[in-house]
C-alpha positions as CSV (number, residue, x, y, z in Angstrom):
1,X,34.5,-57.5,218.1
2,X,31.5,-56.7,220.6
3,X,34.2,-55.5,222.9
4,X,35.5,-52.8,220.5
5,X,31.7,-51.9,219.3
6,X,30.4,-50.7,223.0
7,X,33.5,-48.6,223.3
8,X,33.2,-46.9,220.1
9,X,29.4,-46.8,220.5
10,X,29.7,-44.3,223.8
11,X,32.4,-42.7,222.4
12,X,30.3,-41.8,219.5
13,X,26.8,-40.8,221.7
14,X,29.1,-39.0,224.3
15,X,30.3,-36.7,221.2
16,X,27.2,-36.3,219.9
17,X,25.8,-34.7,222.9
18,X,28.6,-32.0,222.8
19,X,28.3,-31.1,219.5
20,X,25.9,-28.5,218.1
21,X,23.1,-28.7,215.7
22,X,22.2,-27.1,212.3
23,X,19.5,-24.9,211.6
24,X,16.0,-26.4,210.5
25,X,12.8,-26.4,207.9
26,X,10.2,-29.0,208.2
27,X,8.6,-31.4,205.4
28,X,4.4,-30.6,204.8
29,X,2.4,-33.7,205.2
30,X,1.8,-37.3,207.3
31,X,2.9,-40.5,206.3
32,X,1.1,-44.2,208.0
33,X,1.9,-47.6,207.3
34,X,0.9,-51.3,208.9
35,X,3.5,-52.8,211.5
36,X,6.9,-54.0,211.5
37,X,8.1,-57.6,210.1
38,X,9.3,-60.5,212.4
39,X,13.2,-59.8,212.9
40,X,15.4,-61.7,210.9
41,X,19.3,-61.8,210.4
42,X,21.5,-61.3,207.7
43,X,25.0,-60.6,206.4
44,X,25.2,-57.2,205.6
45,X,24.9,-56.6,201.7
46,X,27.1,-54.4,200.1
47,X,26.8,-52.1,197.0
48,X,29.0,-50.5,195.2
49,X,32.0,-48.5,197.6
50,X,32.1,-44.9,196.2
51,X,32.8,-41.5,197.6
52,X,32.1,-38.1,195.9
53,X,35.2,-36.4,197.4
54,X,37.8,-37.4,200.2
55,X,36.4,-37.3,203.2
56,X,38.3,-34.8,205.8
57,X,38.2,-36.5,209.1
58,X,34.9,-37.4,209.0
59,X,34.1,-41.1,210.1
60,X,36.9,-41.6,212.3
61,X,36.8,-42.3,216.1
62,X,33.9,-40.5,217.7
63,X,32.6,-39.9,214.5
64,X,30.4,-42.6,213.9
65,X,28.8,-45.0,215.3
66,X,27.9,-49.0,214.8
67,X,24.4,-50.2,214.6
68,X,23.3,-54.1,214.8
69,X,19.9,-53.5,213.4
70,X,17.6,-51.5,211.7
71,X,13.7,-51.5,212.6
72,X,10.5,-50.0,211.0
73,X,9.1,-47.9,213.8
74,X,5.9,-44.8,214.2
75,X,7.2,-42.2,215.2
76,X,5.3,-39.8,217.0
77,X,4.1,-37.3,214.1
78,X,6.1,-39.1,211.6
79,X,4.5,-42.2,210.7
80,X,6.3,-45.1,210.5
81,X,10.7,-44.2,210.0
82,X,13.3,-46.3,210.1
83,X,15.3,-46.5,213.4
84,X,18.7,-48.1,214.5
85,X,19.2,-50.4,217.3
86,X,18.8,-47.8,219.9
87,X,15.1,-46.1,218.8
88,X,17.2,-43.4,216.6
89,X,15.7,-42.2,213.7
90,X,17.8,-42.7,210.3
91,X,18.1,-40.3,207.8
92,X,19.7,-39.8,204.2
93,X,20.7,-36.5,203.0
94,X,19.6,-35.2,199.0
95,X,22.4,-34.1,198.3
96,X,23.9,-37.8,198.5
97,X,23.6,-40.2,195.2
98,X,21.5,-43.6,195.6
99,X,22.6,-45.3,192.2
100,X,25.6,-46.1,192.8
101,X,25.9,-45.4,196.6
102,X,27.9,-41.9,197.0
103,X,28.0,-39.8,200.1
104,X,28.6,-36.2,199.9
105,X,27.9,-35.5,204.2
106,X,32.5,-34.8,205.3
107,X,34.4,-33.0,207.0
108,X,32.2,-31.1,210.0
109,X,29.2,-32.1,208.3
110,X,29.8,-35.3,209.6
111,X,29.7,-34.1,213.4
112,X,26.2,-33.4,213.3
113,X,24.9,-36.1,210.5
114,X,26.6,-39.0,212.4
115,X,27.1,-41.5,209.8
116,X,25.6,-45.3,210.5
117,X,28.8,-48.0,210.2
118,X,27.7,-51.7,210.7
119,X,29.1,-54.7,211.5
120,X,29.7,-57.4,209.5
121,X,25.6,-58.4,210.0
122,X,22.6,-57.0,210.8
123,X,19.4,-57.6,212.1
124,X,16.4,-56.2,210.2
125,X,12.8,-55.5,211.6
126,X,9.6,-54.5,209.0
127,X,12.9,-53.3,206.8
128,X,12.9,-55.2,203.6
129,X,16.5,-57.0,203.1
130,X,16.9,-56.6,199.3
131,X,17.1,-52.9,200.2
132,X,19.9,-52.6,202.2
133,X,23.7,-52.1,201.6
134,X,26.8,-50.5,202.3
135,X,28.9,-47.7,201.0
136,X,32.7,-47.8,201.7
137,X,34.1,-44.4,203.8
138,X,37.7,-44.4,205.6
139,X,38.2,-47.8,205.9
140,X,34.7,-48.0,207.6
141,X,31.1,-49.6,206.5
142,X,28.9,-47.2,206.2
143,X,24.7,-48.9,205.9
144,X,22.8,-47.5,202.8
145,X,18.6,-47.9,202.3
146,X,17.2,-48.2,198.6
147,X,21.5,-47.0,198.1
148,X,21.3,-44.1,200.0
149,X,24.0,-43.4,202.7
150,X,22.0,-43.5,206.5
151,X,23.0,-40.8,209.1
152,X,22.0,-40.4,212.8
153,X,21.6,-36.9,213.5
154,X,23.2,-35.0,216.9
155,X,20.4,-33.3,218.1
156,X,18.4,-36.8,218.6
157,X,19.3,-37.6,221.7
158,X,16.1,-39.9,223.0
159,X,14.3,-42.7,221.3
160,X,11.9,-41.7,218.8
161,X,13.2,-38.0,218.0
162,X,13.3,-36.3,215.3
163,X,14.6,-33.3,215.3
164,X,16.4,-33.6,212.0
165,X,14.0,-34.0,209.5
166,X,13.6,-31.6,207.1
167,X,16.9,-29.5,208.4
168,X,18.1,-26.9,205.6
169,X,15.1,-28.6,203.4
170,X,18.1,-31.8,202.4
171,X,18.3,-34.0,205.6
172,X,14.7,-36.3,206.2
173,X,14.2,-39.3,208.0
174,X,13.9,-42.2,205.9
175,X,11.0,-44.8,205.2
176,X,10.8,-48.2,205.1
177,X,11.3,-48.2,201.4
178,X,13.9,-45.7,201.4
179,X,11.8,-42.7,200.4
180,X,12.4,-39.4,202.0
181,X,9.6,-39.1,204.8
182,X,7.2,-35.6,204.4
183,X,6.1,-35.9,207.7
184,X,6.6,-33.0,210.2
185,X,8.3,-34.0,213.4
186,X,6.4,-33.6,216.6
187,X,8.2,-31.3,218.9
188,X,10.3,-33.1,221.9
189,X,10.8,-31.6,224.8
């Protein structure tokens, strides 16, 4: 199984470098939190599966990226936010719904905001395992935190970047509690 994950991850990252980004806006305040807790391994929990609408080509090959762990990390200018196994910041979308988990980002949206797809188990560090869940989209399993479906931003190309923070006043880095970060990301070079 790991042999299939690597090519899909490489293909997803390559696609991310080739795609454009959305307009931007930023939040207003900074946050801070405690350092991450020790790592644990557990099966990815499942939540009710739902979709707000039929997804028109959103998470096919190259449009999703698989992660095997989530970690609470301090990101420059952001305080503590959740990142994936590559250190890329994870985001939530204000138009999605947390209870039950419903995703609304589909089609062209997923070329900029890549759904976080997970295998059977996910490692955690500093993120409460009980807050993790999943929602099904097009035969794949998207990770949720406190019910919010999680995404990567195509404009974040290196660990610790938060270029998607506050985009369109709808996309926000997610905190370990599943809240949206209101911090303003430090500019990246």
